[in-house]
C-alpha positions in Angstrom: -15.7 2.6 -7.8 -11.3 2.2 -6.1 -9.4 5.0 -4.6 -5.6 5.3 -4.6 -3.6 7.2 -1.8 0.1 7.1 -2.5 2.0 8.6 1.4 6.0 7.8 2.6 7.5 10.4 0.6 10.1 13.5 0.7 13.6 14.2 0.9 16.6 11.7 1.8 19.8 11.3 1.9 21.9 8.7 -0.9 22.5 6.0 0.8 19.4 6.2 3.2 15.6 4.4 3.1 12.5 5.7 2.8 8.9 3.2 2.6 5.6 4.5 0.6 2.7 3.2 1.2 -0.3 2.5 -1.2 -3.9 2.9 0.9 -7.2 1.5 -1.5 -10.5 1.8 -1.0 -12.8 -0.7 -2.3 -14.1 -4.3 -2.8 -11.6 -5.8 -5.1 -8.1 -4.6 -4.3 -7.8 -7.8 -2.4 -8.3 -9.5 -6.3 -6.1 -6.6 -8.3 -2.5 -6.9 -8.8 -0.8 -3.3 -8.1 2.3 -1.9 -9.6 4.0 1.4 -8.9 5.3 3.7 -11.1 7.9 7.0 -10.9 8.0 10.2 -12.7 10.3 13.0 -13.3 10.1 16.1 -14.9 10.2 15.5 -18.8 10.4 11.8 -18.3 7.8 9.8 -19.7 6.2 7.3 -16.3 8.5 4.8 -15.6 7.1 1.1 -14.4 9.4 0.3 -10.5 7.5 -2.4 -9.3 4.7 -4.6 -9.2 2.8 -7.6 -7.4 0.3 -10.3 -7.8 -3.3 -10.2 -6.3 -2.2 -12.8 -4.0 1.7 -11.1 -3.4 2.9 -14.4 -4.5 4.0 -12.9 -7.3 6.4 -10.4 -8.1 8.8 -7.8 -10.5 10.9 -5.1 -10.5 12.7 -3.0 -13.0 16.0 -4.4 -13.0 17.2 -0.3 -11.1 15.9 -1.7 -8.6 16.6 -4.4 -8.4 18.0 -5.6 -4.2 17.1 -2.3 -3.3 13.4 -2.2 -3.8 11.2 -4.5 -2.3 7.0 -4.6 -2.8 4.3 -6.3 -0.9 1.2 -5.9 0.2 -1.6 -6.4 3.7 -4.6 -8.2 1.7 -6.5 -7.3 5.1 -5.0 -3.5 5.5 -6.0 -2.9 1.6 -2.6 -1.5 1.6 0.9 -2.0 -0.9 4.4 -1.1 0.6 7.5 -0.3 -1.4 10.5 -0.5 1.0 13.6 1.8 -0.5 16.7 1.1 0.6 19.8 2.1 -0.8 18.1 5.3 -2.4 20.6 7.6 -5.2 19.7 10.5 -6.5 18.4 8.8 -10.1 15.9 7.2 -7.6 13.6 10.8 -7.3 10.0 11.2 -9.3 6.4 11.8 -7.8 6.2 8.3 -7.2 2.5 6.7 -8.0 0.6 3.0 -7.2 -2.0 2.5 -9.6 -4.1 -1.2 -9.8 -5.5 -3.4 -12.0 -8.7 -5.3 -11.5 -10.0 -8.7 -11.8 -12.2 -7.8 -14.5 -9.7 -6.5 -16.6 -8.6 -10.4 -16.9 -4.4 -9.4 -17.7 -2.3 -12.2 -16.9 0.3 -10.9 -14.2 3.1 -11.1 -16.3 6.5 -9.5 -17.2 5.9 -7.7 -20.5 2.4 -6.2 -19.5 2.6 -4.8 -15.4 5.3 -2.7 -16.7 2.7 -0.8 -19.3 1.0 2.1 -17.3 -1.7 1.1 -19.8 -2.3 -2.2 -17.7 -4.2 0.1 -15.1 -7.3 1.2 -14.5 -7.0 3.2 -10.7 -3.6 6.2 -10.1 -3.7 7.8 -6.9 -2.2 11.2 -6.9 1.4 10.3 -6.3 3.8 11.0 -3.6 7.1 12.9 -3.9 10.5 11.0 -3.2 13.8 13.4 -3.3 17.3 11.9 -2.6 19.7 14.8 -2.2 23.6 13.6 -3.6 
């Protein structure tokens, strides 16, 4: 069984930075692709970034390119999302999600952006960016 727990959210002024972490339990983490999504009130869950199981490939949504960086430490079962130059429109609940190796889904742009591509989700952490 896989459990994911996000941390690092909070309140920050525009232009500031936050570092989100996703800690995972379970033995499949190091072989699983991981995604970050976010959701604001009244909006659908939105893809933010994803990283392949070995950490060699990353994909970002256009609105965060150059500002956010996703990374992972398989020895510690963690994935991080470094968020710089934050904007008020980045305000949302941020979720990490895991796509287990048993799914056999390729790490591909059109797939990793879909919430349905992930079998396990964390509870989310709130990020609020004030103007």
